[in-house]
Structures are given as C-alpha cells and as structure tokens.
N, C-alpha and C positions, 0 to 999 in steps of 0.2 A: 132410178138415178144411180150413177156409179159411185162407189166409195171415194174415188179421187175428187169428184165434183162436190160431194158432201163435205169432205175435208176442207176444200178451198172456201166453201161458203162459211164453214165454222170459223176459220181463221179471220175472214173478213169481218164477221160479227164481233169477234173479240177485239179487233182493232178499233171498230166503230165505238164499242162500249168504252174502251180505254180512253179514246180521245174525248168522248162526251164527259167522262168522269173527270178528266184533267181540266176541261174548261169550267165544269161545275165547281171544282175545287178552287180554281183561281178566281172565279167570280165572287166567291164567298170570302176569300182571304184578302188582306190589305194589299193594295197595289205595291209592287216592289220591282225595281229595275236592277238587274244583275249584269254587270259588264265583266267579261273575261278577256284578258289580254294574253295572248300566247306569243312568246318571243322565241323564235327558232334560230339557233346558232348556225351560221352558214357552214356547210360541209368543208372540211379541209383535209386533203390527203397528205399524210406525212411522207415526204420524199425518202426514198431508200438511202440516198446520200444527202446529208445536210452540208450545204456549202455556206460557210460563215466567213464574213469579211470584216476586218478591223480598219477603221479610218483614224489616223493619228494626226495630232496637231504638230508634233515635232518629229525629228529623225529617230530611228530605232537605236541609234548609237549614242543617244544623249546621256545614257546611264542614269536617267531620272524617271520621270513620269512615263514617257513613251517606251523606254526600254523595259520598264517593269510590266507594262501592259503586254508588250510583245513576248516577254518571257512567259507570261500567263497564257498567251495564245499558243505558244509552242509546246508548253506542257500539256495543254488540253488536246492539241492535235496529236501528240504522241500517245496519249492515253486512249483516245477514241479513234485511232487511225483506221480502224476497219469500217467506219461509217461516216467519218467527218473529213471534209476537205476545207482548208483555210487559205486565206490570202490576206494581204494588208496593203494599205496605201499610206505613205508617210508624208509629213511636212505639208499638210493641207490647211488652207484657211477656211473660214466660215463661208466666204463667197464661192469658194471652189467646190464646196461639199455637194450641192445639187448635181452638178455634172459628174462628179465622182460616183455618186450613188446611181445615177442613170447608167453609167458604164458597168458598174458591178451587177445591177439587175439584168442588164442585157446579156451578161455572161452566165446568168443562172444562179447568182448568189441569193439565197432565200433567208439568210439571217445576217443582219448588218449591225455591228457595234460602232457607235460614234463616240469618241473618247475625249471630247473637250466640252466644257461648259458653253463655249461660243457656238457649238454645233447644234444647240438645243432647238431653236426655232426652225432651222432648215431641216432638221430631222423630222419634226412634226409635219412639215409641208411634204416631205418625201413620203412619209407614211400615208398621207392622204392620197398621194398619187399612186402608191403601190400597196393597196390594202391587203394583199395576200403575202406580203413580205413581213417578217418579224424584225423589228428594230429594238435595240437596247441602247439607251443613251446614258453615258457616265457623267455624274455630278449635276444633272439637271433635275427639274421638278415638273416638267410638262410631260404628260402621258396621254395615251390614246389606246383604243382596243388592240392595236398592233405595235404599241410602243411602251416598253417597260423602262424603268430607271434603276441605276445601281451605283453604289459607292462603298469603298472601304476606307474608313476614316482613321486618321492617325493621332487624334487628340490625346488618347490615353498614353500612347508611346511618347508623345512630346512631353507630357506631364512627367513621365518616368525619367526622361532625359533631363528635365528641369531639376529634379531632385539631385542628380549628379552635378549639374552645373552650379547649383547653389552651394554645394559642398566644396567644389574645386576652385571656383573663382577666387583670386586673391584681391583683385581690384574692386569687385562688386559690380563692374560694368560688363554687361553681356550684350553682344551684337546680334542682330537678326537681319539677314539679307532676304528681303521679301520680293518675290517676282511681281505679282499683281495683288492689290489689296482687296481680294474677294473674300466672302465670309469664311471659306475653307482656310485660307491663309491666316486670317484674323484669329479664328478660334485656336489654331495651332500655336500662334504666338502667345495667346492668353494662357493656354494650357502649360506651355513651357515656362512662362513667367510665374504661374501659380505654383508649380513644382519648385522652381528656384527659390521663390520667396519663402515657401514652407520650411525649407531646410535653413536658408540663410538667416532668417529671423532668429532661429534658435542658436545660431553661431555668432550673433551680434554683427552681422553684415547688413549693410544697406544695399539693396539691389536696384539697378536701373537696367531695363532692357531697351537698347537703342535700335530703332527700326529704320532701315533705309529701303525704300521701294525703288526697284530698278526698272519696272515697267515691261518686263518680258520674261517668258518662261525659259527660253534658251538665249541667254545674254552673257556669255562668259567674260567679255571685256568689262561690262558694267559690274558684274559680280566681283571681279578682281579689284576694281576701283573701290567698290563699297567696303570690302574687307580692309583695304589699306586706309581708307578714311576712318573707319571705326577704330582701327588699331592706333593710328597716329593722332587723331583728333579727340577721341572719346575714351582713350585708355582701356579699350576693350581687350580682355584676355580670353574670353569664351564666346564661341560663335555657333549659330544655327542658321538654317537657310531654307528657302524654297526656290531653287533654281535648278534646272534639269541637267546640269553638268557637274563634274567633280571639281570645278574651278575653285569654289570656296575652300574645300579641303586642301587642294594643292597649294593655294596661296597661303593658308595658315601654316602648312608644313614648311613652306619656303621662309616665312617670317620667323618660325621657330629656329630653322637652321641658320639664318643670317644674324639673328639677335641673341640667340642662346636663351631666350625667355620662354618658359614653359607656357604654351598656349593650349587651348582645348577647343575641339569642334565636334559637332554631332552630324552624322551623315543623314541624307534625306532620300527616301523611297528605295534606294538600292544600298547594299552594304558598302561602306566607303573605306574600310580599314586599310586596304592595300594602297590607297592613294595618300595616306598620311598616318603611317604606323606609329609615329611619335606623338600625334596630336588627336587622333580620333578616339573619343571616349566610348561612345555608343551611337545610337541613331534609330531611325525608324525603317522598318522593312515591310513592304506590302506584298501580299501574295494574291494577285488578281486571279490566278488560276483557281483559287477556292470558289470564287463567284462564277467564273466562266464554266468550270466543270459542272456546277450545280445548274446553271441556266441551260446549258446544252444537253445535259442528261434529261432534264424535264421536257425539253422540246422533243427529244428523241422518244420519250415515253408518252408523248401526246398530252402532257399536263399543260404546257404552254402552247398556245396557238395564236394566230393573228387576230383572235377575237376576244381574248380574255386577259389582256395585260394592263388594263387601265389602272389597276390598283397594285401592280407589282413594283415594289420600290425597295431594293436592297439597301440596308444601312448596316454594314458589317463592321464590327469592332473586334477587339482582341479575343473575345470569347468564341469567335467563329473560326479562328485560325487564319483569317485574311490579313491580319496585322501582327507584327512582332516588334519588339524593341531589340536592337542589336547592332553590332559593329561589323559582323562578318558571318558568312555562311561557309562552313567547312565542306569539303568534297562529299562527305557522307550525309549532308543535309542538316546536321546539327548547327546550332547558332552560338556564336561568341556574343553573349549579351553585353559584356563590358570588356574593353581592352585590358589584357592581363597587366599591362604596365601600371594601371591605375587602381587595381583591385585592392592591394594592401592599404593604400592611402584611404580608400573609401571604407574599408573595414575598420580603420582606426578612428574615424570621425563618428562620434556618438550623438544621437538625437533621440527625441521622444516621439513615438508614433501617436499622433493626435487622435486617432480612432480608439486605440486600445489603452493608451497611457503607458505602454511598455517602452523601456529604454532599449535601444538597439543601434547598430551601425547603419550608416547611410546605405551601405551595400545591402544589408538585410532588409532595410525599408524598401529599397528598390525591388527586391525579390518578392517581398510580401505583397506590395501593391500589384505587381505583375500577376501574382497568383490570384489575387482578388478579381482583377479584370478578366482573367481567363476562365474563372469558375463561375459561370452564369448560365447554367443549363437551360433554364426556362426562357432566357432572353432570345436565343437564336430562333425559336419557334415563331416569334412575332416580328422579326427584323426583315422580313421579305415583303411585308404588306404595308402600304401607305396608311390604311385605316386602323392599324394596330400599333403604330408608333407611340400613341398616347399612353400605352401601358409600359413603355420601356424604362421608365424611371421608378417603377413600383418596388418598394422594399417593405419588409415587415408584414407581409400578407398572412392572415390567420384564417383558418377554416373552422366552421361550427361543427359540433359533434354530430354524428350520424343520428343519434337519438337525443333529444333535448334533455339536459340534466344528467346525462351519462358521460362521465369523463373518459377520455381515451388519450393515448400518447400523442397522436397526430395533432390534436387541438392545441398542444403546448409548443409545437414546433413553429418556426418562422419560415415562411416560403418567400424567397426573394426572386424577383424577375431581374432587376438590375443588380450589378455588383454592389456589395455593401458600402463601397466607397466610390465617389466620383469627384474629380477635381472641381467641377463646376457646381459645388454645393456651397451655399451661403454660410456665413456672411461674406459677401464680395461686393466691391464697388468698382464700377467701370465708368469711363468717359466716352461720350459719343464722338465718333470720328468726324461726322459732319457738323457737330456743334460741341467743341471741346469743353465748354463751360457747363454743359448738361451732364449730370451724374446719374448713373443707373444703379440702384441698390438691390441686391439680392439678399433677402432676409436670412437669418441663421436657420439652417436646416432645409431651406428650399433648394431644390435641385433643378437646374436648367434642363429642359427636355430637347427632343429632336428638333422641333421647329425653332426654338430659341437658338440653338447651335447652328442650324442650317442658314439662318439669316443674320448671323452675328456681325455687327458693324460698330463695335465699341471695344475699347482697350482697358486692361486692368489698371485701376487708379491706385496710387500714383506711379506704379512701377514701370509702365511702358511709355517710353519717350519716342515720339515719331520725329526722326531727324529730317526727313524730307525724301525727295526723289533724285535719282541720278539719270 
C-alpha cells in the first residue's frame, strides 16, 4: 500500500475518533443550547469626494439661525475644499423637504444636513428611503442608523447676558421677543431670567421678564411691533430675542435715538453690534462650523457611516467652542464680549459671587462664569453620544487609591465633568406653561440635566410674565 493511501486512512481514523469522542462527551454532559448571533455591518465605500448639502428653513441672509448655519457650511467647505463639495437650499418648509431631498440625492449628495426642528419626521422618512445616504438633523431627537442629531445650545451664553441685564436695567422690566415657544426658546428665556435675577436681587431690583411670542422665526414686522409694545406698555428698557433678523436691535437703536433714553439689547445667534452700537451690550454667538468640521472629518475618516449613527447626538455647549457670548467678532477672529460703552459701568457695579462668596464687579462675574463654562475638559468627550448625556451634570468625582489604604495626591483631587457652576441648579421654582397654577420645584443643589433642558416647557416663577402672542 502506498504511503499516500496510508496517510489518507490515518487522517480518516483521527476524524472518526474525534467525532465519536465529541458525541460521547456531549451525551454525558448536561444538555445546553448555545445561540450565536452574528451581525454583519453592510459594506460602505467611502466616496473620494464627499458631497454635503444643507437644507435651511429660512433665507441665508436672515442674519440669525440660517445665516449662522451657512457661515458654518462655508468655513467647513473652505477648510476641506480638496475633498468636500457643498451646496444649500434655503427657505424650505417641512412639506417641501421630501422633494428637496429627492433632488439632492439624484444629484449625488451623500451627506445631508436638515436644519430645522420641523424637518425631523421627514428626515427620518427620507433616511429610510435612502439607507446609504448619511443624514444629520439639527435640534431633533429622532435618530436611525443613518441619521445622527446635533445641537449647539446657547443657554449658558443667555445666562451670562442675563447677569449684565440685571445690572444695567433701570426699570427692572426686561422684554423678550420669542419666535416660537419650543423648549429651546423656553430654556434660553429661563437662563436669561436666572442671570438677571441673580444680580438684580443683590442690587435691590425687582425683575420681571415680559415675553411676547410672535409665532415665526423670520417675522420682522411682528418683531418690531413686539419691541414697541414692550417699550410703551410694559416700561421695558432691556431686550433679548429669538427672531432671525436684526429687527429687534434696529428698533431698539431707533427708540434710543428718538427718545434719548438709554436702552439695552442682546443680539442673537450672530454678533449684532454693528446694527446698534449705542444699545447692544453683548449677545450669543454660535459657531456651527465646530460641529460641521467634526462630523465631516469623521465621515471622511470612516468613523461615521450610514450604519452607526443611531446614538450620535451632539449637545455642544461653551466648553466645545461651538458657543460664545459676545457682541462683535473683529476681523482677526477675536471677540468683543461686551460693548466698550458699557464696560466701565459694569466694572463699577459690585456684587457677591454666590459660589465663592467673593466680592467682585458684575464685569468680573461675567468673565469668571464664562471661564467656568469654557473649562470643562471631560465634558466634551461625552457630548456626542445620546447614551452618555446622563453623565454631563457630574461634579465632585473622586477616585479610589490604586492600593487600598495607601494615600496618594490624586485621591484628594476633584474631577468634574460638568462646569462647577450651572444656572439650572436649585433651588429654583418654575410654573408650567400649559397649567400656570402648577409649580415645579428644583431642590437646592439639584442640577437639571440634558433631558430636563431638552423638553423644558415651564418658566421661572415669578420672574417670567408671558404677555401673549402677536
């Protein structure tokens, strides 16, 4: 018999013995069922050129929400111009969104940003229709394997503006022109009111924030009327707003010029100093490019695909650079945090920092709080995932020693995730918008988290007075 045949017979015998041993072992062992599920991610080929499209609810010239998003688009395009191609579609309604997305996909756009809360449900439907296209929806909460969500929130900047408002108002009456009463706008009003009250109470002022809802994001005529009503009827001398044009600022500047009365206003989303140099104190500035650069760089690197976005949810605050407080951006990119016209006055008004107990000027308190908001290095690492938002309010974390009973310096340090101060820290009392007689109490030391802020539909009691709608 040849060696080749002998080898084959030997291998067969080994296999037979092995199989017999396996069955003998399993017949003696307890019966056990093992189920293994293997999930295979579909293959996705990264395109050499990423074609990204932005769909806007307003015109790019509104100088508010849409303008700020488009500035972010253009910065990102310029940065990544060797592999990124972008376009935009403006002034789109939720009903028009499906056909707009169909047209963009037909042109080969493989990343689509939808930038209005009203676009949420139709974005999800489009994502189901185009599973190989990446979608990111701004300000929503519905996600899918190919739909992530993102937001840069301004509540910390509004609080900082409120500190200045509480110091400067002479009448104690502050006006807020609100576009639409969604949770985003409500929490901004509350943060502004909390800041104003914090300073005003120490100065012996009674603060009321009068809110007029105008029912539109781009509604300059209604915004102008609201300012005039607040000024004439409610004795308001300090204004803030959520409306996507410079109308509120321009109207306040005109009232200042015609009456000679010093009025104050805080710009929204885009720096508004040039529209009212005599009345703009500060404002909120958003840098959407911070988020867009991060998202598109991760798509280009293959980190984000159409199959792994279901938990991607950006919630960017001042620590990320996506948000600033300020009145103006200089040509070199630096920020005018406070209009120089009001700096000396704010430096002369003294208050006590309720966190440290130190006496300082309102100007210094503004700067100290801003520093606290910006210095949160651990926070950014968990602000991109929906399932880690629960850790974002954590302060005072301590670690055990490496060896039990052995002291070391690191065990004495405090590790903070959140900034050491947050305006939405109790004790606070709110009233329910849908049921004004119902009060919501936040206990002393308790801090509202992401989900509380994201769904906020209650106002600071008794500071916020809802005038009505125009």
